[in-house]
C-alpha positions as CSV (number, residue, x, y, z in Angstrom):
1,M,124.6,7.5,-186.4
2,P,127.0,9.5,-184.4
3,A,129.3,11.1,-186.1
4,A,132.4,9.9,-185.0
5,R,130.9,6.3,-185.5
6,F,130.1,7.1,-189.4
7,L,133.0,8.4,-190.5
8,L,135.0,5.7,-188.8
9,L,132.6,3.6,-190.6
10,R,132.8,5.4,-193.8
11,G,137.4,5.3,-193.4
12,W,136.4,2.1,-193.3
13,A,134.1,1.3,-196.4
14,L,136.9,3.7,-198.3
15,L,140.2,1.4,-197.3
16,T,138.4,-1.7,-198.4
17,A,137.3,-0.5,-201.8
18,L,140.7,0.5,-202.2
19,V,142.5,-2.1,-200.7
20,A,140.8,-4.1,-202.9
21,A,140.8,-2.3,-206.2
22,A,144.2,-2.7,-206.2
23,S,144.8,-6.0,-206.0
24,L,142.7,-6.6,-208.6
25,L,143.9,-3.9,-210.3
26,L,147.3,-5.3,-210.1
27,Q,146.4,-9.3,-211.1
28,F,144.0,-7.6,-213.8
29,A,147.6,-6.3,-214.9
30,L,149.8,-9.6,-214.2
31,L,147.2,-12.2,-215.5
32,M,147.5,-10.0,-219.1
33,R,151.2,-10.0,-219.2
34,G,151.0,-13.5,-218.9
35,I,148.8,-14.9,-220.9
36,G,147.6,-12.1,-221.7
37,A,150.2,-12.2,-224.3
38,S,150.5,-15.0,-225.6
39,L,146.6,-15.6,-225.5
40,G,145.4,-12.1,-225.8
41,P,143.3,-9.9,-223.5
42,G,139.8,-11.1,-224.3
43,V,140.7,-14.8,-222.8
44,A,142.3,-13.9,-220.8
45,S,139.7,-11.6,-219.0
46,L,137.9,-14.3,-219.1
47,R,139.7,-15.8,-217.8
48,F,140.1,-13.2,-214.9
49,F,136.7,-12.8,-214.4
50,S,136.2,-17.0,-214.5
51,Y,137.4,-16.7,-210.6
52,F,135.2,-16.7,-207.3
53,T,138.2,-14.7,-205.7
54,I,138.1,-11.3,-207.9
55,L,134.5,-11.7,-208.7
56,S,133.7,-11.4,-204.6
57,N,136.4,-9.3,-204.2
58,L,134.5,-7.0,-207.1
59,A,131.1,-6.7,-205.1
60,V,133.4,-5.8,-201.7
61,C,134.5,-3.4,-203.4
62,L,131.8,-1.6,-204.6
63,G,129.7,-2.6,-201.4
64,C,132.1,-1.1,-199.8
65,L,132.0,2.4,-202.8
66,W,128.3,1.5,-201.5
67,L,129.1,2.6,-198.0
68,C,131.2,5.3,-198.6
69,S,128.4,7.2,-200.6
70,G,126.7,7.2,-197.5
71,R,124.2,5.1,-198.2
72,A,123.3,1.6,-196.3
73,L,123.8,-2.1,-197.2
74,R,120.3,-4.9,-196.4
75,P,122.0,-6.6,-193.5
76,T,121.4,-9.8,-195.7
77,V,122.8,-7.6,-198.5
78,A,126.3,-7.1,-196.1
79,A,126.0,-10.7,-194.8
80,T,126.6,-12.5,-198.2
81,L,129.1,-10.5,-199.2
82,A,130.5,-11.0,-195.2
83,L,130.0,-14.8,-196.7
84,C,131.4,-14.5,-200.0
85,I,134.8,-13.1,-198.5
86,G,135.0,-15.8,-196.3
87,V,134.4,-18.1,-198.0
88,T,137.1,-17.0,-199.9
89,G,139.9,-16.4,-197.7
90,L,138.5,-19.9,-196.2
91,I,138.8,-22.4,-198.9
92,Y,142.1,-20.3,-200.3
93,L,144.0,-21.2,-196.8
94,L,142.7,-25.1,-196.7
95,A,142.3,-26.4,-200.7
96,L,144.5,-24.1,-202.9
97,Q,147.7,-21.7,-200.8
98,G,150.0,-25.0,-200.8
99,L,149.0,-25.2,-204.8
100,W,151.8,-22.6,-205.7
101,Q,154.3,-20.0,-204.2
102,P,153.4,-16.3,-205.4
103,T,156.4,-14.8,-205.7
104,G,157.4,-10.7,-205.7
105,L,154.0,-8.1,-207.1
106,Q,151.6,-11.7,-207.0
107,W,152.8,-12.0,-203.8
108,W,151.4,-8.8,-203.1
109,A,148.0,-9.4,-205.1
110,D,147.4,-13.1,-203.4
111,A,147.5,-11.2,-199.9
112,G,145.9,-8.8,-201.1
113,L,142.2,-10.6,-202.3
114,H,142.2,-13.4,-200.7
115,Y,143.2,-12.2,-196.4
116,V,144.0,-8.6,-196.2
117,V,140.0,-8.0,-197.6
118,P,138.4,-10.0,-196.3
119,L,139.7,-10.1,-192.4
120,L,139.5,-5.9,-193.5
121,Y,136.0,-6.5,-194.9
122,L,134.2,-8.9,-191.6
123,A,136.2,-7.1,-189.7
124,G,134.0,-4.2,-190.9
125,W,130.9,-6.0,-190.5
126,A,130.4,-7.5,-187.6
127,G,131.6,-4.4,-185.7
128,L,130.7,-1.1,-188.3
129,L,127.9,-1.8,-190.1
130,P,124.2,-3.0,-187.7
131,H,123.0,-5.5,-186.6
132,G,119.4,-7.0,-185.6
133,G,118.0,-7.7,-189.1
134,L,119.4,-10.9,-190.6
135,R,117.8,-14.1,-190.5
136,W,119.0,-17.8,-190.7
137,R,116.1,-18.8,-193.7
138,A,117.1,-16.2,-195.8
139,L,120.2,-18.8,-197.0
140,G,117.6,-20.1,-199.6
141,V,118.3,-17.1,-201.9
142,V,121.8,-16.2,-200.3
143,L,122.3,-20.6,-201.3
144,L,121.8,-19.1,-205.1
145,V,124.6,-16.5,-205.7
146,P,127.7,-20.0,-205.4
147,L,124.8,-22.1,-207.3
148,A,124.9,-18.9,-210.1
149,Y,128.4,-18.9,-210.2
150,L,128.7,-23.1,-210.3
151,G,127.0,-22.9,-213.0
152,W,129.4,-19.5,-214.8
153,A,132.5,-21.3,-213.6
154,M,131.2,-24.3,-216.2
155,L,130.4,-22.3,-218.8
156,T,134.0,-20.0,-218.9
157,A,135.7,-24.4,-219.4
158,S,134.1,-25.5,-221.6
159,W,134.5,-22.0,-223.4
160,L,138.7,-22.3,-222.0
161,G,139.4,-25.7,-221.5
162,S,139.8,-25.8,-218.0
163,A,138.3,-24.7,-214.6
164,P,139.6,-21.9,-213.3
165,Y,140.0,-24.1,-209.2
166,P,140.7,-27.8,-209.0
167,F,138.3,-29.4,-207.5
168,L,136.1,-28.8,-210.3
169,E,138.1,-30.2,-213.5
170,V,135.3,-32.9,-213.3
171,Q,136.8,-33.7,-217.3
172,R,140.5,-34.8,-214.4
173,I,139.0,-36.0,-211.3
174,G,135.8,-37.3,-212.4
175,S,132.0,-36.0,-211.4
176,R,131.8,-38.5,-208.8
177,A,134.6,-35.6,-206.9
178,F,133.4,-33.4,-208.0
179,G,129.8,-33.6,-207.2
180,L,131.8,-34.3,-203.2
181,S,133.1,-30.8,-203.7
182,V,130.2,-29.1,-204.7
183,L,129.2,-30.8,-201.8
184,R,132.3,-29.6,-200.2
185,V,131.8,-26.3,-200.5
186,G,127.8,-25.5,-199.7
187,G,128.3,-26.8,-196.9
188,V,131.0,-24.2,-195.9
189,F,128.2,-22.0,-197.4
190,V,125.5,-23.2,-194.6
191,L,128.0,-23.0,-192.5
192,G,128.9,-20.1,-192.7
193,W,126.0,-18.8,-193.4
194,T,124.5,-19.4,-190.2
195,L,128.4,-18.3,-188.6
196,L,127.1,-15.1,-189.8
197,W,123.6,-15.2,-188.3
198,A,125.0,-15.6,-184.6
199,V,127.2,-13.2,-184.9
200,D,124.3,-11.0,-185.9
201,R,121.7,-12.1,-183.6
202,W,124.8,-11.8,-180.2
203,R,126.1,-8.5,-181.7
204,R,122.1,-7.0,-181.9
205,R,122.4,-7.5,-177.9
C-alpha cells in the first residue's frame, strides 16, 4: 500500500474511532445523569449496553483502533461492521428519530452515534479499505450477529422491564407485530449485506 494511502487510512480510522468514543462517553455520562441518578449505575450500565446503537458504535471504535495499530481487518469483519453501523443509522433515520427531539448535549451524542459515525465508517470502508475478498455466502454467519443481539435485547428486557426499542416491546405490540418487526429488520440486514457485496465487487474492478 502506498505511504500516502496508508496515512490516509490511519487518519480516517483514528478520526472515526475518536468520534465514536466521544459519542459513546457522552451518551454514557448523560445516561448516568438521568436514569443512573434514580436507578443506580448498575441498571444504567445495563440499559446502556442493551442498545444495538451502542454495541455497533463500540465495535466500530474497536475495529478502527485495530486499524490504527497498523493491522488489517478481515474483509468479512470490516463489512460486518459496515453492515451493523449502517443498519444503526438507517433504522434510526426511518423509524426512531421522530419519536423524540434531543437537545443540547443529547443532540450531539445522538448525531455522533446515529449519523456521523455511520457515515464516516461507511465512507472509509467503501473508499479506503481493500476490496475483492467479500463473499455473499458469508451472510449466513453474519446474520448470527443480529440474532445474538435479539437474544441479548430480550434478556435485558426481562431484567429491566422494557425493551431497548419500541418495535421489540412484545408485551405492548403483540407477538404478531413483534415477529413482523424482527422479519423486517432481518430483511434490512440481508439487503444491506447484498449492497455491500455489490460495492465490494465493483471496487475490486
